[in-house]
C-alpha positions in Angstrom: -48.6 -29.8 2.6 -47.9 -29.4 6.7 -44.0 -30.6 6.5 -43.5 -27.9 3.6 -45.1 -25.2 5.6 -43.4 -26.5 8.8 -40.1 -25.7 7.1 -41.2 -22.4 5.8 -42.3 -21.4 9.5 -39.3 -22.7 11.4 -37.2 -21.0 8.6 -39.0 -17.6 9.5 -38.5 -18.3 13.7 -34.8 -18.6 13.0 -34.8 -15.3 10.8 -36.7 -13.5 13.6 -34.4 -14.5 16.2 -31.4 -13.3 14.3 -28.2 -14.4 13.0 -24.2 -14.6 14.2 -25.1 -17.4 16.6 -27.8 -15.8 18.3 -29.6 -19.5 18.3 -27.9 -22.9 18.0 -30.1 -25.7 16.8 -30.0 -28.8 19.3 -32.0 -31.8 19.0 -34.4 -30.8 21.4 -34.5 -27.1 20.6 -32.6 -23.8 19.9 -30.0 -22.5 22.3 -30.4 -18.5 22.4 -28.2 -16.0 23.2 -29.9 -13.0 21.8 -33.6 -12.5 19.9 -33.8 -10.0 17.3 -30.6 -8.5 18.2 -30.9 -8.1 22.0 -28.7 -10.0 24.0 -30.2 -12.4 26.6 -29.1 -12.5 30.4 -28.0 -16.2 30.0 -28.6 -18.9 27.2 -31.5 -20.3 27.1 -33.0 -23.0 25.2 -36.2 -22.8 23.2 -38.0 -26.0 23.1 -39.1 -25.8 19.6 -37.6 -28.2 16.8 -38.3 -28.2 12.8 -40.9 -30.9 13.3 -43.1 -29.3 16.7 -42.9 -25.8 15.4 -45.8 -25.9 12.9 -48.0 -28.1 15.0 -47.4 -25.7 18.0 -48.7 -22.8 16.1 -51.7 -25.0 14.5 -52.8 -26.1 17.7 -52.9 -21.9 18.7 -54.5 -20.8 15.8 -57.9 -20.5 16.7 -57.5 -19.2 19.9 -54.6 -16.5 18.6 -57.2 -15.2 16.2 -58.8 -12.9 18.6 -55.1 -11.2 19.4 -55.3 -10.0 16.0 -58.5 -10.6 13.9 -57.0 -8.9 11.1 -55.0 -11.7 9.9 -55.6 -15.4 9.2 -54.9 -17.6 12.6 -51.7 -19.4 11.5 -50.1 -15.7 11.2 -52.1 -14.5 14.0 -50.5 -17.3 16.1 -47.2 -16.7 14.6 -47.5 -13.0 16.0 -48.4 -13.8 19.7 -46.0 -16.7 19.7 -43.3 -13.9 19.1 -44.9 -11.8 22.0 -45.0 -14.8 24.2 -41.5 -15.5 24.0 -40.7 -11.9 24.7 -43.0 -12.0 28.0 -41.3 -15.3 29.0 -37.7 -14.1 28.3 -38.3 -10.7 30.1 -39.8 -12.4 33.2 -37.5 -15.6 33.6 -36.2 -15.9 36.6 -32.7 -16.8 37.6 -31.5 -20.3 36.5 -34.6 -20.4 34.2 -32.9 -21.7 31.1 -35.6 -23.6 29.5 -38.4 -21.7 27.3 -41.0 -24.5 26.7 -44.5 -23.7 24.8 -47.6 -24.4 26.7 -51.3 -24.0 25.7 -51.3 -20.6 27.3 -48.2 -19.4 26.1 -44.2 -20.0 26.9 -42.9 -20.8 30.3 -39.7 -20.2 31.8 -38.2 -23.2 33.8 -35.4 -24.6 35.2 -33.4 -27.7 33.5 -35.5 -29.9 35.7 -38.4 -28.6 34.5 -39.6 -26.5 37.4 -40.1 -22.5 38.0 -37.2 -21.5 40.2 -38.1 -19.4 43.7 -38.1 -16.1 43.6 -36.9 -13.6 46.4 -38.0 -10.3 47.1 -34.8 -8.9 45.7 -35.6 -10.7 42.9 -38.9 -9.3 42.3 -37.9 -5.9 42.4 -35.5 -6.6 39.9 -37.7 -8.1 37.8 -40.0 -5.1 38.0 -37.2 -2.8 37.4 -36.8 -4.5 34.0 -40.2 -4.3 33.6 -40.3 -1.0 33.8 -37.1 -0.1 31.8 -38.1 -2.1 29.0 -41.5 -0.2 29.1 -39.8 3.2 28.7 -37.6 2.1 25.7 -40.5 0.4 24.2 -42.8 3.9 24.5 -40.3 5.8 22.3 -39.5 2.9 20.1 -43.1 2.7 19.4 -43.5 6.3 18.4 -41.4 5.8 15.1 -37.8 5.6 13.4 -35.8 4.7 16.6 -32.5 2.6 16.6 -31.7 1.3 19.6 -27.9 1.0 21.0 -28.2 -1.3 23.7 -24.5 -2.0 24.9 -24.5 1.9 25.1 -28.1 2.0 26.7 -29.0 5.0 24.0 -32.0 5.4 21.8 -31.2 7.4 18.5 -34.9 8.8 17.3 -35.1 10.0 13.7 -39.2 10.2 13.2 -41.7 10.6 16.4 -45.7 10.3 15.4 -45.3 10.2 11.9 -42.9 13.4 11.7 -39.4 13.2 10.8 -37.3 14.8 13.2 -34.7 17.7 11.7 -31.8 15.7 13.5 -31.5 12.5 14.8 -31.9 12.6 19.0 -29.7 10.5 21.1 -31.5 9.7 24.6 -29.1 7.9 26.8 -30.8 5.9 29.7 -28.4 4.0 31.9 -29.9 1.3 33.3 -28.7 2.0 36.7 -29.3 5.7 36.6 -33.0 4.7 35.2 -34.4 2.3 37.8 -32.7 4.5 40.8 -34.8 7.7 39.2 -37.7 5.6 39.2 -37.4 4.1 42.9 -36.6 7.3 44.3 -39.9 8.4 45.7 -40.9 5.3 46.4 -43.9 5.2 43.5 -42.1 3.7 40.6 -45.0 3.8 38.3 -46.0 7.2 39.0 -42.2 8.6 38.5 -41.9 6.3 35.0 -45.1 9.1 33.8 -43.1 11.6 35.1 -39.7 10.5 33.1 -41.6 10.1 30.1 -43.1 13.7 30.2 -39.7 15.5 31.0 -38.3 13.7 28.1 -40.6 13.7 25.7 -41.0 17.9 26.6 -37.1 17.8 26.1 -37.3 16.4 22.7 -40.0 18.2 21.6 -38.1 22.0 22.6 -35.2 20.5 20.2 -32.8 18.9 22.3 -30.6 16.3 20.4 -28.5 14.9 23.1 -30.0 13.8 26.4 -28.4 11.8 29.2 -30.2 10.6 32.6 -27.6 11.1 35.1 -27.0 8.8 38.5 -28.6 11.4 40.5 -31.6 11.3 38.5 -30.9 15.0 36.7 -30.8 15.1 33.0 -27.9 16.6 30.9 -28.9 18.1 27.9 -27.4 19.4 24.7 -29.1 21.3 22.0 
């Protein structure tokens, strides 16, 4: 029974990763260039095979149940695996190309299976990326939202269960956004201010919002 179940689980993983060459299977894993339509900063190898993936989930099922108590343990393990995969990709350091499932999640490692050292500048860049991702997620979790990653643009069609009269385009260039968050030396506080400003403009009826390099917002009603 496990062999058939494993094939289903592995196929589900490949579907979640996405089509169009986002995941290329090799003998010791899947080389990823994108996950769920989102480009990775560099190709990474997820150390999972059709024979190992089901075992990884079953080994994690009991410990995963607490995170998603409303579903079966194996389904909870599947959901938590995707959470760990996303987190490992987001926090991977330069030259970390290997994604290795562990008993506590997924580790990002270099080809020699060690972690890359990180400089203060890289740590700052990593924190910038985390805040930017959190900003995007704040709005995508509020309803029907399309993310145009190449254009750094959100297209909001629904907010908090309410269908918007017209789609709202919110352009958040990465450089402009991170510069805005850093400008007063309190990026987490500025993150909350930026969310509040964007929300107010959306609620006021703006349909086209762009964050400029100087931190200001260009708005068209």
